[in-house]
Backbone bond lengths (Angstrom), bond angles and torsions (degrees), N, CA, C in turn:
res aa  C-N    CA-C-N  psi(-1)  N-CA   C-N-CA  omega(-1)  CA-C   N-CA-C  phi
1 M - - - 1.452 - - 1.527 109.03 -
2 V 1.317 117.19 133.69 1.456 121.92 -179.83 1.525 108.98 -89.13
3 F 1.314 115.40 133.36 1.462 121.15 179.85 1.524 109.57 -74.51
4 D 1.321 117.36 122.67 1.459 122.94 176.51 1.524 107.44 -113.51
5 P 1.353 117.29 106.59 1.456 118.85 -174.89 1.524 114.97 -69.51
6 G 1.347 118.80 -12.61 1.458 120.14 176.81 1.515 112.75 52.35
7 N 1.332 117.46 -113.69 1.463 120.85 -178.88 1.537 111.36 -95.75
8 L 1.337 116.61 26.49 1.459 121.13 175.85 1.517 109.26 -104.03
9 L 1.315 115.16 143.84 1.455 122.03 -178.77 1.521 109.27 -116.79
10 A 1.340 117.28 125.02 1.469 121.16 176.20 1.518 108.14 -72.87
11 I 1.330 116.59 124.92 1.469 120.02 -178.24 1.516 112.60 -114.54
12 G 1.333 117.57 -7.00 1.456 119.87 -179.51 1.505 110.63 168.06
13 F 1.339 115.47 -163.84 1.452 120.38 178.20 1.522 109.71 -146.51
14 V 1.318 115.79 158.32 1.457 121.47 178.86 1.522 107.72 -81.11
15 K 1.325 115.39 118.31 1.457 120.28 -178.45 1.522 111.43 -77.30
16 R 1.335 116.14 -49.57 1.470 119.68 -176.79 1.527 109.57 -171.40
17 P 1.341 115.82 165.52 1.467 118.87 171.62 1.532 109.48 -64.91
18 H 1.309 115.62 152.77 1.465 121.90 177.87 1.526 106.70 -122.63
19 G 1.305 116.05 102.01 1.458 119.91 -177.35 1.515 111.04 81.98
20 F 1.320 115.23 -160.53 1.458 120.84 -173.81 1.524 113.33 -119.65
21 K 1.340 118.10 11.64 1.462 120.84 -174.69 1.527 113.23 -113.24
22 G 1.350 117.23 24.35 1.461 120.60 174.12 1.516 115.99 94.01
23 K 1.322 118.15 -0.18 1.461 120.46 179.92 1.528 110.04 -79.33
24 V 1.345 115.65 152.37 1.468 121.42 176.97 1.522 109.87 -130.76
25 R 1.336 115.60 148.40 1.469 121.68 173.54 1.516 107.11 -94.86
26 I 1.331 115.65 128.93 1.456 122.20 -178.00 1.529 109.05 -111.52
27 I 1.320 116.08 135.54 1.469 121.99 173.24 1.527 106.41 -101.08
28 L 1.319 116.68 119.34 1.464 120.96 -179.71 1.524 110.15 -92.17
29 Y 1.337 116.62 139.49 1.460 121.38 178.79 1.524 111.44 -66.89
30 E 1.308 116.11 -32.87 1.462 122.16 174.90 1.515 106.77 -149.09
31 E 1.314 116.86 164.76 1.459 118.82 -176.94 1.525 110.01 -63.04
32 Y 1.312 114.85 126.96 1.450 121.97 -179.47 1.514 108.17 -145.74
33 E 1.306 116.73 137.33 1.465 121.65 -179.26 1.525 109.52 -91.37
34 L 1.326 116.23 102.74 1.464 120.29 175.82 1.524 109.24 -69.97
35 N 1.328 116.76 151.05 1.462 119.89 175.51 1.517 109.43 -141.31
36 N 1.314 115.82 163.96 1.460 120.14 -178.58 1.521 112.89 -98.15
37 K 1.318 117.37 14.02 1.462 120.79 178.79 1.531 111.79 -90.43
38 E 1.325 116.65 -32.02 1.460 122.18 -178.63 1.526 109.31 -113.97
39 P 1.318 117.90 145.24 1.470 119.05 179.61 1.528 111.46 -73.84
40 A 1.318 114.84 153.87 1.458 122.31 167.38 1.525 105.37 -96.70
41 F 1.316 117.22 156.86 1.455 120.98 -177.91 1.523 110.07 -123.50
42 F 1.332 115.35 144.57 1.458 123.01 173.93 1.516 107.20 -129.75
43 E 1.329 116.29 149.44 1.458 120.35 178.04 1.524 109.86 -85.21
44 F 1.322 115.21 128.02 1.455 122.51 172.83 1.521 107.46 -134.27
45 Q 1.312 116.85 123.54 1.463 123.35 179.90 1.527 111.69 51.21
46 G 1.341 115.73 42.39 1.455 120.94 175.24 1.512 115.84 78.96
47 K 1.325 117.72 7.37 1.468 120.61 -178.04 1.525 110.07 -128.91
48 P 1.348 116.72 145.18 1.464 119.44 176.02 1.524 110.75 -74.56
49 V 1.331 116.16 130.15 1.464 121.48 -179.91 1.532 107.94 -117.74
50 P 1.344 118.06 125.22 1.467 120.33 -178.23 1.526 112.68 -78.36
51 F 1.330 114.99 142.27 1.459 122.42 174.51 1.526 107.17 -132.35
52 F 1.324 117.16 128.89 1.456 120.55 177.70 1.520 109.64 -90.26
53 I 1.316 115.19 142.90 1.463 122.29 -177.24 1.520 109.21 -88.47
54 D 1.326 115.71 128.13 1.462 121.78 176.98 1.525 110.42 -87.89
55 S 1.350 116.91 -45.57 1.465 119.86 179.21 1.522 110.49 -151.67
56 I 1.345 114.01 156.26 1.464 122.71 179.64 1.519 107.42 -132.97
57 E 1.339 116.36 130.44 1.462 121.87 178.82 1.527 109.22 -130.66
58 G 1.320 115.88 167.14 1.461 121.19 172.18 1.502 113.75 82.59
59 D 1.346 114.51 -167.99 1.465 119.39 -175.53 1.522 111.43 -80.92
60 S 1.329 115.76 167.10 1.458 120.41 -173.78 1.526 112.82 -76.37
61 A 1.344 119.41 -17.14 1.459 121.36 179.32 1.527 111.88 -82.77
62 E 1.342 116.62 -34.47 1.470 121.94 -179.86 1.525 110.23 -136.63
63 P 1.342 116.67 67.31 1.466 118.16 -177.86 1.525 112.61 -68.72
64 V 1.304 115.27 153.97 1.461 122.99 172.36 1.524 105.73 -102.85
65 V 1.332 115.99 122.84 1.463 121.13 -171.70 1.528 109.95 -122.77
66 L 1.323 114.59 139.00 1.462 121.45 171.59 1.522 106.99 -113.38
67 F 1.328 116.73 122.64 1.457 121.42 177.56 1.522 109.79 -91.80
68 D 1.346 115.93 148.80 1.467 121.07 177.94 1.523 110.13 -51.21
69 E 1.310 115.54 140.22 1.453 124.37 176.32 1.526 114.05 69.02
70 F 1.325 118.43 9.35 1.461 121.82 173.09 1.519 106.97 -97.16
71 D 1.331 117.02 126.95 1.464 118.66 -179.34 1.528 113.31 -143.66
72 S 1.344 117.22 14.13 1.461 118.93 179.71 1.525 110.28 -147.66
73 E 1.319 114.96 161.82 1.467 120.32 175.71 1.527 109.78 -61.61
74 E 1.321 116.91 -35.58 1.466 121.05 178.52 1.534 110.82 -59.83
75 D 1.336 117.18 -42.83 1.469 120.96 176.16 1.525 109.85 -59.83
76 A 1.330 116.31 -46.97 1.465 121.56 -177.62 1.527 111.57 -62.56
77 L 1.307 117.85 -36.14 1.464 121.57 -178.97 1.530 112.28 -63.74
78 T 1.329 118.86 -23.39 1.467 121.11 178.90 1.526 111.21 -66.75
79 L 1.350 117.50 -19.22 1.465 121.14 -179.18 1.530 113.22 -102.33
80 K 1.324 118.01 -10.07 1.462 122.11 -175.65 1.531 110.84 -55.13
81 G 1.342 115.27 126.98 1.460 121.64 177.81 1.518 114.81 83.58
82 R 1.315 118.21 -7.97 1.466 120.57 -177.94 1.522 111.15 -82.91
83 E 1.337 115.22 143.67 1.457 119.87 174.14 1.518 108.89 -72.73
84 I 1.344 114.54 144.93 1.457 121.46 177.43 1.528 107.68 -106.98
85 F 1.331 115.97 133.83 1.461 122.86 -177.82 1.522 109.89 -119.75
86 I 1.321 115.40 153.40 1.462 122.10 171.68 1.521 108.00 -129.93
87 K 1.328 116.21 158.99 1.467 119.88 174.84 1.512 108.77 -71.27
88 T 1.330 115.22 143.74 1.453 120.59 176.90 1.518 109.12 -138.21
89 D 1.316 115.46 148.64 1.463 120.41 177.06 1.515 111.24 -80.40
90 K 1.312 116.97 -12.83 1.464 120.94 -173.12 1.516 112.97 -76.11
91 K 1.310 118.77 -14.49 1.456 123.98 178.23 1.515 112.56 47.38
92 K 1.318 116.73 26.31 1.450 117.65 178.12 1.522 108.84 -87.42
93 Q 1.293 114.95 141.73 1.460 120.68 179.04 1.529 107.29 -73.86
94 N 1.289 116.06 114.36 1.464 119.47 179.27 1.509 109.74 -90.81
95 K 1.296 115.50 138.23 1.452 120.74 -177.96 1.513 111.48 -99.53
96 G 1.332 119.10 2.46 1.458 120.16 -177.86 1.512 110.12 60.81
97 L 1.303 117.18 -118.63 1.464 122.01 179.80 1.522 112.45 -88.75
98 S 1.324 117.70 -3.98 1.465 120.41 179.02 1.526 109.49 -59.49
99 G 1.329 115.34 133.52 1.452 120.81 -179.02 1.514 113.48 91.94
100 W 1.328 117.37 -12.89 1.461 120.46 177.60 1.527 108.85 -72.70
101 N 1.319 116.78 154.97 1.451 122.29 175.01 1.524 109.50 -94.41
102 L 1.336 115.36 139.01 1.457 121.76 179.49 1.525 109.68 -102.22
103 L 1.340 115.55 123.86 1.459 121.54 175.09 1.524 109.51 -105.43
104 F 1.343 114.61 139.34 1.463 122.28 176.72 1.520 107.22 -138.25
105 Q 1.329 117.07 122.16 1.466 122.99 -177.47 1.534 110.79 50.78
106 N 1.332 115.50 46.98 1.468 124.77 178.98 1.521 114.14 62.26
107 N 1.325 117.66 17.38 1.463 121.99 177.08 1.521 109.70 -117.27
108 L 1.322 115.96 140.01 1.455 121.35 176.73 1.525 108.67 -72.41
109 I 1.311 116.57 119.43 1.467 121.66 178.96 1.519 109.91 -86.55
110 G 1.327 116.26 -45.03 1.452 120.38 -178.81 1.504 111.16 163.79
111 S 1.317 114.38 -170.20 1.456 121.93 -177.29 1.525 109.71 -99.41
112 V 1.340 115.94 138.34 1.462 121.28 176.84 1.533 107.76 -74.60
113 L 1.334 115.29 121.35 1.459 120.65 179.57 1.528 111.63 -84.78
114 S 1.350 115.48 -37.70 1.457 119.42 -179.93 1.522 109.68 -166.65
115 V 1.336 114.83 165.92 1.463 121.74 171.45 1.521 106.00 -109.72
116 I 1.325 115.84 120.35 1.458 121.70 -179.64 1.523 107.28 -98.73
117 D 1.326 116.06 118.20 1.459 120.60 -178.09 1.515 109.55 -84.21
118 R 1.308 115.87 111.92 1.459 123.14 175.40 1.518 107.62 -113.31
119 E 1.314 117.19 144.50 1.459 120.07 -177.70 1.523 111.73 -58.65
120 Q 1.349 116.86 -40.73 1.454 119.98 -178.65 1.530 111.59 -72.55
121 Q 1.333 116.75 -42.97 1.471 120.81 -175.42 1.520 109.11 -166.23
122 P 1.335 119.49 130.18 1.459 120.19 173.78 1.538 109.68 -63.49
123 L 1.331 115.54 150.47 1.462 121.31 -179.74 1.517 110.25 -122.14
124 L 1.328 115.96 140.52 1.454 120.98 170.91 1.524 107.49 -91.88
125 E 1.322 117.04 124.67 1.459 121.17 172.69 1.525 105.94 -92.02
126 V 1.337 116.17 118.97 1.461 121.69 -171.29 1.516 110.32 -124.26
127 E 1.327 116.93 138.06 1.461 122.76 172.81 1.521 107.11 -81.08
128 Y 1.347 116.67 116.73 1.465 121.96 -177.44 1.525 109.31 -139.00
129 Q 1.318 116.83 120.29 1.461 123.17 179.00 1.527 111.68 48.45
130 D 1.320 115.79 53.62 1.472 123.75 176.83 1.529 114.28 61.80
131 R 1.333 117.10 24.25 1.455 120.48 174.78 1.520 108.51 -145.90
132 K 1.318 115.68 165.20 1.453 121.15 179.30 1.519 108.95 -97.81
133 I 1.352 115.42 133.72 1.457 121.14 175.20 1.522 108.40 -125.30
134 L 1.320 116.14 159.00 1.460 121.65 178.73 1.519 108.68 -114.71
135 I 1.333 115.60 127.92 1.458 122.65 178.56 1.532 107.64 -119.35
136 P 1.336 118.05 119.55 1.470 119.30 177.16 1.531 110.98 -60.37
137 L 1.318 116.16 135.44 1.464 121.35 178.47 1.528 107.77 -87.35
138 V 1.331 114.65 79.91 1.460 122.55 -178.12 1.528 107.76 -93.46
139 D 1.335 117.00 125.91 1.462 119.62 -174.96 1.521 112.65 -58.10
140 D 1.329 118.41 -35.10 1.461 120.16 179.73 1.520 112.33 -70.54
141 W 1.322 117.74 -17.16 1.466 121.22 179.48 1.528 112.05 -88.43
142 V 1.337 117.77 -17.43 1.467 120.90 -179.46 1.518 108.49 -78.77
143 I 1.339 115.57 117.19 1.462 121.46 179.28 1.520 109.95 -88.49
144 S 1.339 116.16 -47.41 1.462 119.84 179.68 1.519 109.88 -159.23
145 M 1.335 113.92 160.23 1.463 121.75 175.45 1.516 107.56 -135.34
146 N 1.333 117.06 128.60 1.454 122.33 -179.66 1.522 108.47 -117.21
147 E 1.330 116.38 104.60 1.461 121.49 -177.74 1.528 111.37 -63.98
148 N 1.328 117.29 -42.36 1.466 120.21 -177.39 1.520 112.06 -60.68
149 Q 1.330 116.68 -42.26 1.467 120.81 -179.52 1.524 112.16 -94.72
150 Q 1.312 117.41 -5.06 1.466 124.52 -177.19 1.530 110.59 51.05
151 I 1.340 113.42 57.66 1.462 121.32 179.43 1.525 108.48 -125.67
152 I 1.327 115.18 132.37 1.452 121.12 171.32 1.520 106.96 -115.92
153 E 1.328 115.66 124.30 1.456 121.07 -179.96 1.520 108.05 -104.83
154 M 1.340 115.05 128.68 1.458 120.31 -177.42 1.524 110.65 -132.55
155 D 1.328 114.81 157.01 1.459 121.99 173.11 1.524 106.66 -126.09
156 F 1.326 116.03 110.86 1.459 121.92 -177.16 1.524 108.55 -137.89
157 P 1.326 118.01 167.90 1.468 119.58 178.85 1.526 110.98 -59.71
158 S 1.329 117.67 128.26 1.454 121.95 -176.22 1.539 112.09 -62.81
159 E 1.326 116.89 -20.72 1.462 120.22 178.95 1.534 112.18 -61.78
160 L 1.313 117.47 -22.92 1.471 120.00 178.59 1.527 111.33 -63.42
161 L 1.313 117.01 -25.63 1.466 119.95 179.26 1.517 111.81 -74.47
162 E 1.317 117.21 -15.48 1.469 121.45 -176.50 1.520 113.22 -98.94
163 L 1.324 117.09 -8.08 1.471 119.66 -177.57 1.512 111.73 -72.98
């Protein structure tokens, strides 16, 4: 089943757990003020699942968030790499990282066609040399993300470009 976000807007992704008590560090695509009044949504098995925010810490670009009923690193790991969505009145179809340019070793690799959500690791589907390649969206490989220029810079094994 293909996830259709409808009136949901992708605002970022969960980079990694933060500590051992269920908190996660979120990377936002652009500055956005999270709040605990409205749920955030994550895709599970092709459907949006709401999660209510218990607390928010840190700066607005990379907040540390604790979701209700999360109390362990194991809980936090279930969200690692997943895009986070919020409800929006704009009903615009958000593509998340789709359309962004991927840089590797200061070279343009290609355009991100889609983000494929896999339980083990999300994958970036990228147009590279007239073919599609898959690059795992590993948080340690993400060097930077520039929302204004829609560029994601990553450092990954160069062999992935040859698969």
